[in-house]
C-alpha positions in Angstrom: 31.2 95.7 99.9 34.5 97.0 101.0 35.5 93.5 102.3 34.6 92.0 99.0 36.7 94.6 97.1 39.6 94.1 99.4 39.3 90.3 99.1 39.2 90.5 95.3 42.2 92.9 95.3 44.2 90.4 97.5 43.3 87.5 95.2 44.5 89.5 92.2 47.8 90.5 93.9 48.4 86.9 94.9 47.8 85.7 91.3 50.2 88.4 90.0 52.9 87.4 92.5 52.6 83.8 91.5 52.9 84.6 87.9 55.9 86.8 88.5 57.6 84.2 90.7 57.1 81.4 88.2 60.4 80.5 86.4 60.1 81.0 82.7 61.1 78.0 80.5 63.7 78.8 78.0 63.3 77.3 74.5 66.5 76.4 72.7 66.7 78.5 69.5 68.2 77.8 66.2 71.4 79.7 67.0 74.4 77.6 68.2 77.8 79.2 68.9 79.5 75.9 68.0 78.1 75.9 64.5 79.9 77.6 61.6 77.5 78.7 58.9 77.2 80.8 55.8 74.4 82.0 53.6 75.2 81.3 49.9 72.2 82.0 47.8 73.7 80.7 44.6 72.0 79.1 41.6 74.2 76.5 40.1 73.7 75.5 36.4 74.4 71.9 35.8 75.9 72.4 32.3 73.2 71.1 29.9 74.1 70.7 27.2 77.7 69.7 27.8 80.2 72.5 28.3 81.9 71.2 25.2 81.6 68.2 22.9 84.2 66.1 24.7 83.4 67.2 28.2 82.8 64.5 30.8 83.3 66.5 34.0 82.9 70.1 35.0 83.1 71.8 38.5 80.2 74.1 39.2 80.8 75.2 42.8 83.2 74.8 45.6 82.9 75.8 49.3 85.9 75.9 51.6 84.8 75.9 55.3 86.3 78.9 57.2 88.2 78.0 60.4 87.7 74.3 59.7 89.9 72.1 61.8 90.8 69.9 58.9 90.4 72.5 56.1 87.8 70.5 54.3 86.1 71.6 51.1 82.8 70.5 49.4 82.6 70.5 45.6 79.5 70.3 43.5 80.0 69.2 39.9 78.4 68.2 36.7 79.4 64.7 35.5 78.7 62.6 32.4 79.0 58.9 33.2 78.1 56.3 30.6 74.5 56.1 31.6 73.2 59.7 32.2 74.2 63.2 33.1 74.0 64.3 36.7 74.8 66.8 39.4 76.9 65.3 42.2 78.4 66.3 45.5 82.1 65.6 46.0 84.6 66.0 48.8 88.2 66.8 48.0 90.5 63.9 48.6 87.5 61.8 49.8 87.6 63.4 53.2 83.8 63.4 53.7 80.6 61.7 52.8 76.9 62.5 52.5 73.8 60.7 53.6 72.2 58.8 50.7 69.7 56.1 49.9 70.5 52.7 48.6 70.8 54.0 45.0 73.3 56.7 45.9 70.8 59.6 45.7 71.3 62.2 48.4 68.5 62.2 51.0 66.5 65.3 51.7 65.4 66.4 55.2 63.3 69.2 56.8 64.5 71.7 59.4 65.2 70.6 63.0 66.5 67.1 62.2 69.3 65.8 64.4 72.5 65.0 62.5 74.8 62.4 63.9 75.8 58.7 63.4 72.3 57.5 64.2 70.4 59.5 61.5 68.4 57.3 59.1 70.1 56.6 55.8 73.6 55.4 54.9 76.8 57.4 54.5 78.4 57.4 51.1 81.8 56.4 52.6 83.8 58.7 50.4 81.8 58.2 47.2 80.0 61.1 45.5 76.3 61.6 46.2 73.8 62.2 43.4 71.6 65.3 43.5 69.8 64.6 40.3 70.0 63.5 36.7 68.9 65.3 33.6 65.2 64.4 33.5 64.6 66.2 30.2 66.9 64.0 28.3 66.3 61.0 30.5 62.7 61.3 31.8 62.5 57.7 33.0 65.6 57.7 35.2 65.5 57.6 39.0 64.1 61.0 40.3 66.0 60.7 43.5 64.9 62.6 46.7 65.4 66.3 45.9 64.3 67.2 42.3 61.1 69.2 42.5 60.8 68.8 46.3 61.4 72.5 47.2 63.9 73.5 49.9 65.5 70.5 51.6 68.5 69.9 53.9 71.2 67.4 52.9 73.5 66.0 55.6 77.2 65.5 55.5 80.1 64.6 57.7 83.7 65.6 57.0 87.0 64.3 58.3 90.7 64.1 57.5 92.9 61.2 56.5 95.0 61.7 59.6 92.0 61.6 62.0 89.1 59.7 60.3 87.6 59.0 63.6 86.8 62.7 64.1 83.7 63.3 62.1 82.4 66.9 61.7 78.6 66.9 60.9 76.9 69.5 58.8 74.0 70.4 56.5 73.4 72.2 53.2 70.0 73.7 52.4 69.3 73.2 48.7 66.6 73.3 46.0 66.8 71.1 43.0 64.6 71.9 40.0 62.1 69.3 38.9 64.0 68.8 35.6 67.2 68.1 37.5 69.2 70.7 35.6 69.5 73.4 38.3 70.7 73.3 41.8 70.2 76.3 44.2 72.3 76.4 47.3 70.8 78.6 50.1 73.0 78.0 53.1 75.6 75.7 54.7 76.6 74.9 58.2 78.7 72.5 60.3 79.4 71.6 63.9 82.9 72.8 64.9 83.3 70.0 67.5 84.0 66.5 66.2 81.6 63.7 66.8 79.0 66.2 68.0 75.4 66.4 66.8 73.6 69.4 65.4 70.2 70.1 63.9 69.5 71.0 60.3 69.1 74.7 60.2 71.3 75.5 63.2 73.6 78.5 62.5 
C-alpha cells in the first residue's frame, strides 16, 4: 500500500513539474504601442432638414490626429449634391482616402481585420467616401454598407503631398442609423509607422 501511495505521489509530482516547466504561449492582445488612438463617443447629426434653405455643405465633425507625422485631419460633413443628401468622409487637402465599394460607399468591417494595401475593397484615391444617404426622403437609394448594420470599422489611409508613398493606415469605429440621418463615432486609431499594417480595434 505504501509503495502504491509513493508511486502515485511521484506520478503527481512529475505531472506538476511538467506543467510548470512547459512554456506558456503568449497571445497578442489588442494593445499596440505603435498605434495612436482616441475614444470619441460622439453622435453626429447629419443636418436633416438642411441647416438653411440655401445650404449645400455643412461640416459636422473634425478630428486632428495627435502627434501625427503629417498632421492629417479627418472631416465628416453633410453634403447636398444634385441627387440626394448624404453624410461623407473627407480628408483635408485630399491627403487621405477610405476603403469603399464600386459605388463609393464606405465599407464596414468587424474587429481584428488586417488593414494594409492588400485589404479587400478599393481606396477612394482622395475622393470622399459616402457613409449614407437620407433614406427617409430617398427610401429607394443605395443603402450602402453601414446604415442599420450596428458597430462597424471603416478603414482609411492618410499621407502628405510631399510624401505620398508613406501611407498611414487606420480605422474608425462607427454606427450609422438605419434611416441614414445619424452617424455615431465611437473611437479612432492609426498606425504611427508608415506602410505598416494594423488590425481594426488595435489601440
